[in-house]
N, C-alpha and C positions, 0 to 999 in steps of 0.2 A: 262619126267614123263607123265602119263596118268591122265586126270582129267575129271570130269563131272561138268557141269555148270547148276545150278538150279536158274532160274530167268533170263528173257531176256527182262527186261525193259531197261531204260537208262543205268544203271550201267552194266547190263549183256551184252548189245550190245557193250559197250565200252571195256569190258574185252575181248569179242570174237574178236572184230576188232583188238585190240592190239596184241592178241596172233597170229592172222592170219597175221598181218602186220610185226611184229617184229620177229616172229618165234623163241621164246626163249627156244625151246626144250620141249614145252608142247603140248601134243596131246589130243584134246577133243574127248572123246569117247561117251559122252551122253550129251544131252541138254534137258531141260524141261522149259516150261513156265506154266502159270496157266491153259492153255487149252489143252496142248499136250506135246509130247516128242518124241525124236528119240535116237536111240542107234546104234553105229557102232564101234566095238572094234578095228578096224584097223585105225580109225580116221575119224571124220566127216568133210565134206566139209563145212567149216564155212560160206563162202561167199554164198553158195547155201541156207543154212538154214536161213541166215539173209534176203536174197531176198524173200524166201518163207514167212517169218514172215512179211515182208513189204507188200506183196501182199495179204496175207490171214488173217493176225492177229494171226496165230498159227505157231509154229516152226516145227511141225511134225504131228505124228499120234495122233488123239484125244483119241485113245484107250490106249496110253502109258502115264502114270502119272509120276510126279516127283519122287514119291516113287518107281515106277517101275524102273526108271533110276538108282536110288540109290542102289536098291537091285540086279539088273540084269546086269548092265554094268561092264566092266573090267576097274578099275581105281585105282589110288593111292591117289588122293586128291579130296575131295568134295569142289567145289567153290559154296558157298551159298550166293546169292545176291538178295533174294526176299525182298519185302518191309517190313519195321520194324513194328512189333506189340508190343508196349510197355506194353500192359496189360497182354498178355499170352505168347508172344514170338512165337506163332504158325502162320503158319505151320513150320516155320524155325527150331524151337526147336526140333520138331519131326524128321525132316530131319537130323539134326546134330546128334541126339541120334542114329538114325538108321545107319548112316555112321560110327560112333564111334564103334558101336556094331560089325561092320564088319572090324574093325581095319584099318579104312581109316583116313588119315590126313584131317584136316578141315581148310579151309581158308574162312573167311566170312567178309562181310561189314555190316552185320545185327546186329544192336545194341540191339534188343530185347532179344535174347537168352543170349548174353554176360552179359547184365545188370541184367537179372532176374535169371540166373542159372549158373553164372561163376564158382562157387565153385564145383558144381556137374559136369559140363562139363570138367573142367580142371582136376578134379580127375579121371574121366572116361578116358580121353585122356592119362593121365599118366599111368593108369592101363593097357591100351591097347598098350602102347608103341608108341603112335602117337602124332603128333603135333596139337595143337589148336592155330591158328594164326588169329588175328583180327585187324591188323594194320589199316585197312580201316574204322573201326567203329568210330574213333576219329581223326579229323583233316585232313581227305581226304588224300592228297599226302604227308602231313608232316610226316616224319619218327619218330613219337613219341615213339611207343613201341620199335622200334629198338634202339633208343637213351637210353631209360630207361634200356633195357635189356643188351645192349652191351656197348654203349658209356659211360654210367654212372655206369657200374657194379662196385661194391665195395663202392659206395657212399651211405650214408643214405639220403633218400629223406625226407626233412623236411616239404615242402609245395609245392602246385601247384596253379597257378593262370592262367586263360586263357580266351581268346575270342574264343568261340567254336561254335558259330552259325553265319554263313555268312549272313543270311537274316537279323537278328537283327543288325549286324554291318553295313550292307548297309543302312538300315533305319536310324540309328543314324548318320552315315556319311552324308547322304543327309539332314537330319534335321539341322545338325550343319553348313553345307556348304551353304545351300540355304535358311535356315529359314523355311523349309517346316513343316507343321503340321505332326503328326504321320500318320494321315489318308492319306495325300498326298504322303508321302514317301512310305507308304505301297502300295498304288495304283501303284506308279512307280516301286516298287520292283516286283509286279505282272506282269506288262507290260514287264519288263526285263527278266522275267522267274526265278527270284530269290526267289519269294514267292509263296506258294501254294494257291489255291482258298480258302482253310481253313487254315490260317496261325497260328492256335492256338498253336501247338507244338513249333513253333519257337518263336513267340512274347511273349508267357507266360513263356518262359525260360525252358520248359519241355525238349526240345531236348538237350540243353546245360547241363541240370541236369542229363540226362541219360548218357551223355558222361562223366560227372564228376564221376558218380557212377562206370562206367567202369574203369576209371583211378584210383580211390581210391581202388577198389578191386584188380586191377593189382599190384599196388605199395605196399599196406599195407595188403591186404588179410583180411580186417576187416569186411566182410559181409555187406557192405553198400547197402542200398536199396533206391529206388527213394523217398520213403516216408520220409527218413531221411534228405533229402535236404531242407533247408530253401529257399523258392522259391518266387521270385518277377520278373515279366516280364517287358517289356518296353512299354506296350500298354497304360499306363497312363502318360507317359512322355509328356511334353509340350515344344514348342519352347522357352518359357521363361526360362525353366530350363537349356536348352543348351546355351542360351544367357548369363545367369548368370555365367555358367561355363567358357564361353569364356572370360568374364571380368577378371577372375583370371588366364588366360592363361592355362585353363584346358578344358577338354571335358568329355563326359559321354560315357561309354562303358558297355555292359552287361558282367559282370565278373563272371566266375565260379571259386570258390576257395575251397581248402581243406587244413586244417591245423590240423591234428589229435591232437597234443599236446594242442591246444587251443579249441578243440572240435568244430571247425568251418567247416561247410559243407554247402555252400550256393551258390545260383545264384541270382544276383541282379544287377541293374544299379548302377555303381560306378563312383564317380568323380575322375578323374585321370589327372595328368599333361600331356600336349601335348607331352612332350619329353619322356614320358614313353614308353618302347619298346612294350607294349601291345596296344598302339594306332596305330592300322593298319587301312587302308582305305578299303572302298568297302566291298567285300565279303571275304576278307582274314581272316584267323584264326591265332591265336598266342597263345603260351603256355610258361609260365615261370616256370621252375623247380628249386626249391631252395634246395640245397644240402649242406652237411657238408664240403666236400672237394672242389668240383668244384664251390661252391657258387651258383650264379644264371646263368642259361642257358635259353635263350629264342629262341624258334623255331617259325618261321613264314612261311606261305605258303598258298596255295590254299586248302581250307577246303572242297570243293565239286566239282562236275563235273564228268562226266562219264570217261573221259580219266585220270583225276587226281586220281580217285578212282581205276582205273585199274592199275595205277602205284603201289599203295600200295598192291593190290591183287597179282600182278605178282611178286613183291618183296618178299611177303610171301611165294609164291610157290617155288621160287628159293632158299629161305632160307631153306625150308624143303628139297629140293633136295641136298643142300650142307651139311646140318647137319644130315640128316637122311638117305641119300642114296635114291635109287629108290624106295625101299620098306621098310616098317617098320620092 
C-alpha cells in the first residue's frame, strides 16, 4: 500500500524507521513536517529523508506543505502523527478531513481529532467507504481497539478501568518505592525523558481523560466530551498518602474509569490493592475491560515510545490492507 506520513517528530521518525527496516509492504510517497515536505509517487528514500531532517531540521522542500502532500501525492493511507492539540484538534483535524474527502484511509496517533470529532470523522469515513483507525491514540503498543473490535466482538462492554498515563504512573511508582515527594519524582521523570518541561496535561489527568473520552465514544458512541470527565490529577498527592496506602497493602494509581450505567466518567488517584492487575510499574499502561460474557480482561503493555507507537500504526495499516484491499 502507498501512504503519506504527516509529522516527523519522535513518533513520525519511529514509524518511518520501522517501515524502512521491516519492509511490511508499505511505500511512503509523501512526507511532511511543520516546515517542509516531499513527494515521490514511486516511493521516497526514507533513510535519505531522515538524514536530511537530522542535518537541516526539515524533511524536504519548504515550498511543499503538509496539505500539499495530502492533496497532490498518490497514496491509499494518510498516516497522521503530528502533536496533539486537545483544544481544537488542528492542524491534524484539517488534514484528516482533507484526506477523507479524497477517499483516503486514515491511521493516526493524534488524540485531538478523535476526542473532539470522532462522530463526524467516523461518519465521513463510512460515507466515503474508507477506514478510520486510531489504535495508537490510547495505550501505545497495547492492542486495545483491536481487542474491543475483534477479540471481544459480541460482548457487551459494561465498564472500563485503566492506567492510561505513563508519566503519572512513573511518578507514583517512584513516590511509593523510594518515599520521594511529588516534586522529586517529577524532576526524576523529566530527567528520564518521561515528563515534558510542562507536565500539566499528564499530572492534572488531562491526557488520561482524553484517552477515556476516545474509549467511551468508541465503545458506547455516547458523544462523550472532555468536559464530561470528573477530573483530579496527582499533583497534590503526598508521600504520607502513599505510606498510609502501604500500611494496608495497597497503593495509589491514577485510574481512568467509565461505567455508563452508573453515570461514572472520571480520572482520579485511587487506592487499590497491590495485587490488582492495574498495579503496573514505571511507565507501563494497563486497561481492564469488564464484559458480560468474557467477564474481566486486562491488557498491559508499553503506553508510549516511538517504536511502540509505530507498532500500533503499522498494525492499523496492515489491518486496512487485509480488510479493505489496496484501494477503497
